C-alpha positions as CSV (number, residue, x, y, z in Angstrom):
1,M,-131.2,35.4,15.5
2,R,-131.8,31.6,14.7
3,M,-135.0,32.6,12.6
4,L,-133.2,35.1,10.8
5,S,-130.3,32.9,9.9
6,K,-132.8,30.5,8.3
7,V,-134.2,33.1,6.4
8,G,-130.7,34.5,5.3
9,I,-129.9,30.8,4.2
10,A,-133.1,30.6,2.1
11,V,-132.6,34.0,0.2
12,L,-128.7,32.7,-0.2
13,G,-129.9,29.5,-1.9
14,A,-132.6,31.6,-4.0
15,V,-129.9,34.0,-5.4
16,L,-127.4,31.1,-6.2
17,A,-129.8,29.3,-7.7
18,A,-131.1,32.2,-9.9
19,T,-127.3,32.9,-10.7
20,A,-127.0,29.2,-11.7
21,V,-130.2,29.6,-14.3
22,S,-128.7,33.0,-15.8
23,A,-125.2,31.6,-16.6
24,E,-125.1,31.6,-20.2
25,M,-124.7,28.2,-21.9
26,I,-123.1,27.6,-25.4
27,Q,-123.7,24.4,-27.0
28,V,-121.0,23.2,-29.4
29,K,-120.9,20.2,-31.7
30,G,-119.0,18.9,-34.7
31,S,-115.7,17.9,-35.9
32,D,-113.5,15.2,-34.4
33,T,-110.6,16.6,-35.7
34,I,-110.8,19.7,-33.1
35,V,-113.1,18.2,-30.5
36,N,-110.1,18.1,-27.9
37,L,-108.8,21.2,-29.0
38,V,-112.1,23.1,-28.5
39,Q,-112.7,21.2,-25.1
40,K,-109.4,22.6,-23.9
41,L,-110.1,25.8,-25.2
42,A,-113.3,26.0,-23.5
43,E,-111.9,24.9,-20.1
44,V,-109.7,27.8,-20.3
45,Y,-112.2,30.0,-21.0
46,M,-114.5,28.6,-18.3
47,Q,-112.0,29.1,-15.6
48,K,-111.6,32.9,-16.6
49,Y,-115.2,33.4,-17.3
50,P,-117.4,30.9,-14.7
51,G,-120.3,32.7,-15.7
52,V,-120.4,31.2,-18.9
53,K,-120.6,27.4,-19.6
54,I,-119.3,25.7,-22.6
55,A,-120.5,22.1,-23.6
56,V,-118.4,20.6,-26.5
57,T,-119.3,17.1,-28.0
58,G,-118.0,15.5,-31.4
59,G,-120.0,13.7,-33.9
60,G,-118.3,14.8,-37.1
61,S,-118.5,18.1,-39.3
62,G,-121.8,16.9,-40.5
63,T,-123.1,16.8,-37.3
64,G,-121.8,20.3,-36.4
65,I,-123.1,22.0,-39.4
66,A,-126.4,20.3,-39.0
67,G,-126.8,21.4,-35.5
68,I,-126.6,25.0,-36.9
69,I,-128.9,24.3,-39.5
70,N,-131.4,22.8,-37.1
71,K,-130.7,25.3,-34.2
72,K,-129.6,22.4,-32.1
73,C,-126.2,24.1,-31.0
74,D,-124.4,27.6,-31.1
75,I,-121.4,27.0,-32.6
76,G,-120.5,23.9,-35.3
77,N,-117.1,22.8,-35.4
78,A,-116.0,21.7,-38.8
79,S,-112.8,20.3,-40.5
80,R,-114.2,21.2,-44.1
81,S,-116.4,23.7,-45.7
82,I,-119.9,23.9,-45.7
83,S,-121.4,22.3,-48.9
84,A,-123.8,23.7,-51.6
85,K,-126.4,21.4,-50.4
86,E,-125.8,22.5,-46.6
87,I,-126.2,26.1,-47.5
88,E,-129.5,25.1,-49.4
89,L,-130.8,23.5,-46.5
90,A,-129.6,26.6,-44.0
91,A,-131.5,29.4,-46.4
92,A,-134.5,26.9,-46.6
93,A,-134.3,27.1,-42.4
94,G,-134.0,30.8,-42.4
95,I,-130.2,30.3,-41.5
96,D,-127.4,32.6,-43.1
97,P,-124.4,30.6,-41.7
98,S,-121.1,32.7,-41.0
99,R,-117.6,30.8,-40.3
100,V,-114.6,31.7,-38.3
101,V,-111.2,29.8,-38.7
102,I,-109.8,28.8,-35.4
103,A,-106.5,26.9,-36.3
104,I,-104.5,25.3,-39.2
105,D,-104.0,21.8,-39.9
106,G,-101.5,19.9,-42.0
107,L,-103.3,16.7,-42.8
108,S,-101.2,13.9,-41.9
109,V,-100.8,10.5,-43.5
110,I,-99.5,7.8,-41.2
111,V,-97.8,4.6,-41.3
112,N,-96.8,1.9,-38.8
113,A,-93.4,2.7,-37.6
114,N,-91.8,-0.7,-39.1
115,N,-92.8,0.1,-42.5
116,P,-89.9,1.6,-44.5
117,V,-91.8,3.6,-46.6
118,R,-91.4,7.6,-45.6
119,Q,-92.8,9.5,-48.6
120,L,-95.5,9.4,-51.2
121,T,-96.7,11.7,-53.6
122,V,-100.5,12.8,-53.5
123,E,-101.2,10.9,-56.7
124,Q,-99.7,7.7,-54.9
125,I,-101.7,8.3,-51.6
126,G,-104.8,8.7,-53.9
127,A,-104.2,5.4,-55.8
128,I,-103.7,3.5,-52.4
129,F,-107.1,4.8,-50.8
130,K,-109.1,4.1,-54.1
131,G,-107.8,0.7,-54.1
132,K,-105.5,0.8,-57.4
133,V,-102.3,0.2,-55.1
134,T,-103.0,-2.7,-53.3
135,N,-99.6,-3.9,-52.2
136,W,-96.6,-1.9,-50.3
137,S,-94.1,-3.3,-52.9
138,E,-96.1,-1.1,-55.5
139,V,-94.6,2.1,-53.9
140,G,-91.1,0.9,-52.8
141,G,-92.3,-0.6,-49.7
142,P,-91.9,-4.4,-48.6
143,N,-94.1,-7.2,-50.4
144,M,-97.4,-7.1,-48.2
145,P,-100.7,-5.8,-48.9
146,I,-102.1,-2.6,-47.5
147,T,-104.6,-2.0,-44.9
148,L,-106.7,1.2,-45.3
149,Y,-107.8,3.1,-42.2
150,G,-110.0,6.2,-42.6
151,R,-113.1,8.0,-41.5
152,Q,-116.9,7.5,-41.5
153,S,-118.9,9.8,-44.2
154,N,-120.2,12.0,-41.6
155,S,-116.8,13.1,-40.9
156,G,-115.3,16.5,-42.6
157,T,-112.0,15.0,-42.7
158,Y,-113.4,12.0,-44.9
159,G,-114.7,14.5,-47.2
160,F,-111.8,16.9,-47.6
161,F,-109.4,13.7,-47.9
162,R,-111.6,12.4,-51.1
163,E,-111.7,15.9,-52.6
164,M,-108.3,16.9,-52.5
165,V,-106.4,13.4,-52.7
166,L,-108.5,10.8,-53.9
167,K,-110.7,12.9,-56.4
168,A,-112.9,10.0,-56.6
169,E,-114.4,7.3,-54.0
170,Y,-112.6,5.5,-51.3
171,S,-112.0,1.9,-51.7
172,P,-114.7,-0.3,-50.3
173,K,-112.3,-2.1,-48.5
174,M,-111.2,0.8,-46.4
175,R,-111.9,0.4,-42.8
176,S,-114.2,2.9,-41.5
177,M,-113.0,4.5,-38.0
178,N,-115.0,6.7,-35.6
179,G,-111.9,9.3,-35.0
180,N,-108.7,10.1,-35.3
181,A,-107.4,8.5,-32.2
182,Q,-108.7,5.2,-33.6
183,I,-106.8,5.5,-36.8
184,V,-103.8,6.1,-34.9
185,E,-104.2,3.1,-32.5
186,A,-105.2,1.1,-35.7
187,V,-102.1,1.9,-37.5
188,K,-99.8,1.6,-34.8
189,A,-101.3,-2.0,-34.2
190,D,-100.8,-3.0,-37.8
191,P,-97.7,-3.4,-39.9
192,T,-99.7,-3.1,-43.1
193,G,-101.9,0.1,-42.3
194,I,-102.1,3.4,-43.7
195,G,-104.5,6.1,-42.3
196,Y,-105.0,10.1,-42.4
197,V,-105.3,12.3,-39.1
198,G,-105.1,15.6,-38.0
199,V,-101.5,16.9,-37.0
200,G,-102.7,17.4,-33.5
201,Y,-102.8,13.8,-33.1
202,V,-99.8,12.6,-34.3
203,R,-97.0,15.0,-32.3
204,G,-95.0,13.0,-30.1
205,A,-96.7,9.6,-30.9
206,S,-94.9,6.5,-31.0
207,G,-95.2,3.7,-33.1
208,L,-96.2,5.4,-36.3
209,T,-94.4,7.2,-39.1
210,V,-96.0,10.5,-40.3
211,L,-95.1,10.6,-44.1
212,G,-93.6,13.3,-46.3
213,V,-96.2,14.1,-49.2
214,A,-95.0,15.9,-52.3
215,L,-98.0,17.4,-54.9
216,K,-96.4,15.6,-57.7
217,E,-93.4,13.3,-58.7
218,G,-90.2,15.8,-58.7
219,M,-91.6,18.4,-56.1
220,P,-90.3,18.6,-53.0
221,Y,-91.7,16.2,-50.1
222,A,-92.8,18.4,-47.0
223,S,-93.8,17.0,-43.2
224,P,-97.4,18.1,-42.1
225,L,-95.4,18.9,-38.7
226,D,-93.3,21.5,-40.6
227,Q,-95.4,25.0,-40.0
228,A,-93.6,26.9,-42.7
229,A,-94.2,24.4,-45.1
230,V,-98.0,23.9,-44.1
231,D,-98.4,27.9,-44.0
232,S,-96.5,28.6,-47.4
233,G,-98.6,25.5,-49.0
234,V,-95.4,23.7,-49.6
235,Y,-97.2,20.6,-47.8
236,P,-100.1,19.9,-50.2
237,I,-102.9,18.6,-47.5
238,A,-103.2,21.4,-45.4
239,R,-106.9,22.7,-44.5
240,P,-108.4,25.6,-42.2
241,L,-110.1,24.5,-39.3
242,Y,-113.6,26.3,-39.0
243,Q,-116.1,26.8,-36.5
244,Y,-119.7,28.0,-37.9
245,V,-122.6,29.8,-36.4
246,G,-126.2,30.6,-37.8
247,G,-125.7,34.4,-38.4
248,T,-124.6,37.3,-36.5
249,V,-121.9,36.3,-34.0
250,E,-122.7,38.1,-30.9
251,G,-122.9,37.7,-26.8
252,A,-121.2,35.1,-25.1
253,V,-120.6,33.2,-28.4
254,L,-118.8,36.1,-29.8
255,D,-116.5,36.6,-26.8
256,F,-115.6,33.1,-26.9
257,M,-114.6,32.9,-30.4
258,K,-112.6,36.2,-30.0
259,F,-110.8,34.1,-27.0
260,E,-110.2,31.3,-29.4
261,T,-108.4,33.4,-31.9
262,S,-106.8,35.8,-29.4
263,A,-103.1,35.5,-28.4
264,E,-103.9,33.3,-25.3
265,G,-106.3,31.1,-27.6
266,Q,-103.8,30.3,-30.3
267,G,-101.1,29.4,-27.7
268,I,-103.7,26.6,-26.8
269,V,-103.9,25.8,-30.6
270,E,-100.3,25.3,-30.9
271,K,-100.0,23.3,-27.3
272,E,-102.5,21.1,-28.5
273,G,-100.5,20.3,-31.8
274,F,-102.0,22.4,-34.3
275,F,-101.1,25.6,-36.2
276,P,-102.0,29.2,-35.3
277,I,-104.2,31.0,-37.7
278,T,-102.2,33.2,-40.4
279,E,-103.0,36.9,-41.1
280,E,-105.0,35.7,-44.2
281,Y,-107.1,34.0,-42.0
282,R,-107.4,36.9,-39.4
283,G,-108.4,39.1,-42.3
284,L,-111.6,36.9,-43.1
285,N,-112.7,36.4,-39.5
286,S,-112.5,40.2,-39.2
287,R,-115.6,40.3,-41.5
288,V,-117.6,38.5,-39.2
289,G,-116.4,40.5,-36.3
290,I,-113.7,38.0,-34.9
């Protein structure tokens, strides 16, 4: 009986080892803006489906898209659209990228809580980050210099903000930070500071002010915390948040992405401070089977 017990244990060990090896592994890389969100989605999904393992890391949208092109990951998180150059690189590698929208972001412009400035136009924000406006007194604030906090060039948020707000290059004086959380902490500690971060990083945050933003002078100011303003486009710096895959979405990757866009998944999106996808984006997602 003792011998049989040892054999039984050996067989059980072999079965468990085989199960561990056969567990599906999904690699997700990319955008810092949604790394915490996707980690939470993955955590809940793995609790429901323990046979699937999901590893989620950041590195910026460029890293996520490059990972898809170079076949280094299954899903590339991105806070911007894939560029023409990246599409060319993908084609050269035999990759036909597909994208899915998993959340909506009201990209938020933040200042220190002690700064009396409460709203700016897109033009004023652009002038500040281009270095044309360098003192808060030029936009209705106190007489003190403006300190710029932004993202590094591999960040999708860096590119999106440059294209949609600056329409030019950033001031060389902008301090490049590794992620949204670093910008939040820097602005909280600096009375002269201004930065831009995903809305999920400012909900409930103390020590800072989320600015109201108007597209132009004379147009209404809106908050990125207002879902109706974000969904309608009244808030002018809103954007979809993407996941890219290298072709047809299938298997465990398809199932995970369906979970992310399900009612349960979108509930997690809201709990993490972002906005759920609209029917328009659901229609676009359906084209790739999501």
